DRENPA-3360 file (N, C-alpha, C; in nm, 2 decimals, always signed):
BEGIN
1 = MGQSNWKM = +9.55/+10.76/+5.38/+9.67/+10.73/+5.46/+9.65/+10.79/+5.60 ~ +9.59/+10.91/+5.61/+9.58/+10.98/+5.73/+9.48/+10.91/+5.82 ~ +9.37/+10.86/+5.77/+9.27/+10.79/+5.85/+9.32/+10.66/+5.90 ~ +9.39/+10.58/+5.82/+9.44/+10.45/+5.87/+9.54/+10.47/+5.98 ~ +9.62/+10.58/+5.97/+9.72/+10.61/+6.07/+9.65/+10.65/+6.20 ~ +9.54/+10.72/+6.19/+9.46/+10.76/+6.30/+9.41/+10.64/+6.37 ~ +9.36/+10.54/+6.30/+9.30/+10.42/+6.36/+9.41/+10.34/+6.43 ~ +9.53/+10.34/+6.37/+9.64/+10.26/+6.43/+9.68/+10.33/+6.56;
9 = VIIRKTLI = +9.68/+10.46/+6.57/+9.71/+10.53/+6.69/+9.61/+10.50/+6.80 ~ +9.48/+10.50/+6.76/+9.37/+10.46/+6.86/+9.39/+10.32/+6.91 ~ +9.42/+10.23/+6.82/+9.44/+10.09/+6.86/+9.56/+10.08/+6.96 ~ +9.67/+10.15/+6.92/+9.79/+10.14/+7.01/+9.76/+10.20/+7.15 ~ +9.69/+10.32/+7.15/+9.66/+10.38/+7.28/+9.57/+10.29/+7.36 ~ +9.48/+10.23/+7.30/+9.39/+10.13/+7.37/+9.47/+10.02/+7.43 ~ +9.56/+9.96/+7.35/+9.64/+9.85/+7.39/+9.73/+9.89/+7.51 ~ +9.79/+10.01/+7.50/+9.88/+10.06/+7.61/+9.80/+10.08/+7.74;
17 = VLLGSIFI = +9.68/+10.14/+7.72/+9.60/+10.16/+7.84/+9.55/+10.03/+7.90 ~ +9.51/+9.94/+7.82/+9.47/+9.80/+7.87/+9.58/+9.73/+7.94 ~ +9.70/+9.73/+7.88/+9.81/+9.66/+7.94/+9.86/+9.73/+8.07 ~ +9.86/+9.86/+8.06/+9.90/+9.94/+8.18/+9.80/+9.92/+8.30 ~ +9.67/+9.91/+8.26/+9.57/+9.88/+8.36/+9.58/+9.75/+8.43 ~ +9.62/+9.64/+8.35/+9.64/+9.51/+8.40/+9.76/+9.51/+8.50 ~ +9.86/+9.59/+8.46/+9.98/+9.60/+8.55/+9.94/+9.66/+8.68 ~ +9.87/+9.78/+8.68/+9.84/+9.85/+8.80/+9.74/+9.77/+8.88;
25 = AGLGTVLF = +9.65/+9.70/+8.82/+9.55/+9.62/+8.90/+9.62/+9.51/+8.97 ~ +9.71/+9.44/+8.90/+9.78/+9.33/+8.96/+9.87/+9.37/+9.07 ~ +9.95/+9.47/+9.05/+10.04/+9.52/+9.15/+9.96/+9.58/+9.27 ~ +9.86/+9.65/+9.24/+9.77/+9.71/+9.35/+9.71/+9.60/+9.43 ~ +9.66/+9.49/+9.37/+9.60/+9.38/+9.44/+9.70/+9.32/+9.54 ~ +9.82/+9.29/+9.49/+9.92/+9.22/+9.58/+9.96/+9.32/+9.69 ~ +9.98/+9.44/+9.66/+10.02/+9.54/+9.77/+9.91/+9.55/+9.87 ~ +9.79/+9.57/+9.82/+9.67/+9.58/+9.92/+9.66/+9.46/+10.00;
33 = LNAFYSSH = +9.66/+9.34/+9.94/+9.64/+9.22/+10.02/+9.75/+9.20/+10.12 ~ +9.88/+9.23/+10.08/+9.99/+9.22/+10.18/+9.97/+9.31/+10.30 ~ +9.94/+9.44/+10.26/+9.92/+9.54/+10.37/+9.80/+9.50/+10.46 ~ +9.69/+9.46/+10.40/+9.57/+9.43/+10.48/+9.60/+9.31/+10.57 ~ +9.65/+9.20/+10.51/+9.67/+9.08/+10.58/+9.77/+9.10/+10.69 ~ +9.88/+9.17/+10.67/+9.98/+9.19/+10.77/+9.93/+9.27/+10.89 ~ +9.83/+9.35/+10.87/+9.78/+9.43/+10.98/+9.65/+9.37/+11.04 ~ +9.58/+9.28/+10.97/+9.45/+9.23/+11.02/+9.45/+9.08/+11.06;
41 = LPGAPDKE = +9.54/+9.01/+11.01/+9.54/+8.86/+11.04/+9.63/+8.83/+11.16 ~ +9.59/+8.73/+11.24/+9.67/+8.69/+11.36/+9.81/+8.64/+11.32 ~ +9.90/+8.65/+11.41/+10.04/+8.60/+11.39/+10.05/+8.46/+11.45 ~ +9.95/+8.40/+11.50/+9.94/+8.26/+11.55/+9.82/+8.20/+11.50 ~ +9.82/+8.07/+11.48/+9.71/+8.00/+11.42/+9.59/+8.01/+11.52 ~ +9.47/+8.02/+11.46/+9.34/+8.03/+11.54/+9.25/+7.93/+11.48 ~ +9.25/+7.81/+11.54/+9.17/+7.70/+11.48/+9.02/+7.73/+11.49 ~ +8.98/+7.80/+11.59/+8.83/+7.82/+11.61/+8.78/+7.91/+11.49;
49 = AGRIYQMN = +8.86/+8.01/+11.45/+8.82/+8.10/+11.34/+8.86/+8.04/+11.20 ~ +8.93/+7.92/+11.20/+8.97/+7.86/+11.07/+9.09/+7.92/+11.01 ~ +9.16/+8.00/+11.09/+9.28/+8.07/+11.04/+9.40/+7.98/+11.07 ~ +9.42/+7.88/+10.99/+9.53/+7.78/+11.01/+9.63/+7.78/+10.90 ~ +9.61/+7.86/+10.79/+9.70/+7.85/+10.68/+9.80/+7.96/+10.69 ~ +9.93/+7.92/+10.69/+10.04/+8.01/+10.71/+10.07/+8.08/+10.58 ~ +10.10/+8.21/+10.59/+10.14/+8.29/+10.47/+10.23/+8.40/+10.52 ~ +10.31/+8.45/+10.43/+10.39/+8.57/+10.45/+10.33/+8.69/+10.39;
57 = ANRFTVYG = +10.30/+8.78/+10.47/+10.24/+8.91/+10.42/+10.32/+9.02/+10.47 ~ +10.39/+9.09/+10.38/+10.46/+9.21/+10.42/+10.57/+9.18/+10.52 ~ +10.64/+9.07/+10.50/+10.75/+9.02/+10.58/+10.70/+8.97/+10.72 ~ +10.58/+8.95/+10.74/+10.52/+8.90/+10.86/+10.46/+8.76/+10.83 ~ +10.48/+8.67/+10.93/+10.41/+8.54/+10.92/+10.27/+8.56/+10.98 ~ +10.17/+8.54/+10.90/+10.03/+8.55/+10.95/+9.95/+8.42/+10.91 ~ +9.84/+8.40/+10.98/+9.76/+8.29/+10.95/+9.62/+8.33/+10.91 ~ +9.57/+8.27/+10.80/+9.44/+8.31/+10.75/+9.36/+8.18/+10.71;
65 = TKQEFQRL = +9.24/+8.21/+10.66/+9.15/+8.10/+10.62/+9.20/+8.05/+10.49 ~ +9.14/+7.94/+10.44/+9.18/+7.88/+10.31/+9.15/+7.99/+10.20 ~ +9.04/+8.06/+10.21/+9.01/+8.16/+10.11/+9.11/+8.27/+10.10 ~ +9.15/+8.32/+10.22/+9.25/+8.43/+10.23/+9.38/+8.38/+10.17 ~ +9.42/+8.26/+10.20/+9.54/+8.20/+10.15/+9.54/+8.19/+10.00 ~ +9.43/+8.14/+9.95/+9.41/+8.12/+9.80/+9.41/+8.26/+9.73 ~ +9.35/+8.35/+9.79/+9.34/+8.49/+9.73/+9.48/+8.55/+9.71 ~ +9.56/+8.54/+9.82/+9.69/+8.60/+9.81/+9.78/+8.51/+9.71;
73 = SVAEKWLP = +9.76/+8.38/+9.72/+9.84/+8.30/+9.63/+9.81/+8.32/+9.48 ~ +9.69/+8.34/+9.45/+9.65/+8.36/+9.31/+9.70/+8.50/+9.27 ~ +9.69/+8.60/+9.35/+9.74/+8.73/+9.32/+9.89/+8.73/+9.29 ~ +9.96/+8.66/+9.38/+10.11/+8.65/+9.36/+10.15/+8.58/+9.24 ~ +10.07/+8.47/+9.20/+10.10/+8.39/+9.08/+10.08/+8.47/+8.95 ~ +9.98/+8.57/+8.96/+9.95/+8.65/+8.84/+10.04/+8.77/+8.83 ~ +10.12/+8.80/+8.93/+10.20/+8.92/+8.93/+10.30/+8.92/+8.82 ~ +10.37/+8.81/+8.79/+10.47/+8.82/+8.67/+10.40/+8.85/+8.54;
81 = FAGICGLI = +10.28/+8.80/+8.52/+10.20/+8.83/+8.40/+10.17/+8.98/+8.40 ~ +10.13/+9.03/+8.51/+10.10/+9.18/+8.52/+10.22/+9.26/+8.49 ~ +10.34/+9.21/+8.54/+10.46/+9.28/+8.52/+10.50/+9.28/+8.37 ~ +10.48/+9.17/+8.30/+10.51/+9.16/+8.16/+10.42/+9.26/+8.08 ~ +10.29/+9.27/+8.12/+10.20/+9.36/+8.06/+10.24/+9.50/+8.08 ~ +10.29/+9.54/+8.20/+10.34/+9.67/+8.22/+10.46/+9.70/+8.14 ~ +10.55/+9.60/+8.13/+10.67/+9.62/+8.05/+10.64/+9.64/+7.90 ~ +10.55/+9.56/+7.85/+10.51/+9.58/+7.71/+10.44/+9.72/+7.69;
89 = AGVLNFKY = +10.36/+9.76/+7.78/+10.29/+9.89/+7.77/+10.40/+10.00/+7.77 ~ +10.50/+9.99/+7.85/+10.61/+10.09/+7.86/+10.69/+10.09/+7.73 ~ +10.72/+9.97/+7.68/+10.80/+9.97/+7.56/+10.72/+10.02/+7.44 ~ +10.60/+9.99/+7.43/+10.51/+10.05/+7.32/+10.50/+10.20/+7.33 ~ +10.48/+10.25/+7.45/+10.47/+10.39/+7.47/+10.61/+10.46/+7.44 ~ +10.72/+10.40/+7.48/+10.85/+10.45/+7.46/+10.88/+10.46/+7.31 ~ +10.84/+10.35/+7.24/+10.86/+10.35/+7.09/+10.78/+10.45/+7.01 ~ +10.65/+10.45/+7.04/+10.56/+10.53/+6.96/+10.53/+10.67/+7.03;
97 = RDFSPPGS = +10.56/+10.68/+7.15/+10.53/+10.81/+7.23/+10.39/+10.86/+7.21 ~ +10.29/+10.77/+7.23/+10.15/+10.80/+7.22/+10.11/+10.88/+7.34 ~ +10.17/+10.85/+7.46/+10.14/+10.92/+7.58/+10.27/+10.99/+7.63 ~ +10.30/+11.10/+7.59/+10.42/+11.17/+7.63/+10.38/+11.32/+7.67 ~ +10.46/+11.38/+7.75/+10.43/+11.52/+7.79/+10.43/+11.61/+7.67 ~ +10.35/+11.72/+7.67/+10.35/+11.81/+7.56/+10.49/+11.87/+7.53 ~ +10.52/+11.87/+7.40/+10.65/+11.93/+7.36/+10.76/+11.83/+7.36 ~ +10.74/+11.70/+7.41/+10.85/+11.61/+7.41/+10.85/+11.52/+7.28;
105 = KPDLRRHA = +10.74/+11.53/+7.20/+10.74/+11.45/+7.07/+10.82/+11.53/+6.97 ~ +10.90/+11.46/+6.89/+10.96/+11.53/+6.78/+10.86/+11.57/+6.68 ~ +10.87/+11.69/+6.62/+10.77/+11.74/+6.52/+10.82/+11.68/+6.39 ~ +10.76/+11.58/+6.34/+10.80/+11.52/+6.21/+10.76/+11.60/+6.09 ~ +10.67/+11.70/+6.11/+10.63/+11.78/+5.99/+10.75/+11.87/+5.95 ~ +10.83/+11.91/+6.05/+10.94/+12.00/+6.02/+11.05/+11.93/+5.92 ~ +11.06/+11.80/+5.94/+11.16/+11.73/+5.87/+11.11/+11.68/+5.73 ~ +10.99/+11.69/+5.71/+10.93/+11.63/+5.58/+10.94/+11.73/+5.47;
% end
């Protein structure tokens, strides 16, 4: 019984870390692209440089290349999935308390 419980804890911790990492990576990507594009891309179209695709980055209208536009678009489309992963990781950790500060877990051995 003890060994199977230990394996389940390892599986849960791995799942929580994986889902949390997806959330952090997705959110970080969108935040980074918005900050970078808003400070580095022009506010007016530049046909010579190929920056003709309008996008909103950090509340600014900027113009980028097709690749830059697609990069931000894909990152923003995946953000809800990343958010769901983060929510699931949070719920799992709240339920099982696999990652909690020392002393915050109830000591089940006392009640047994």
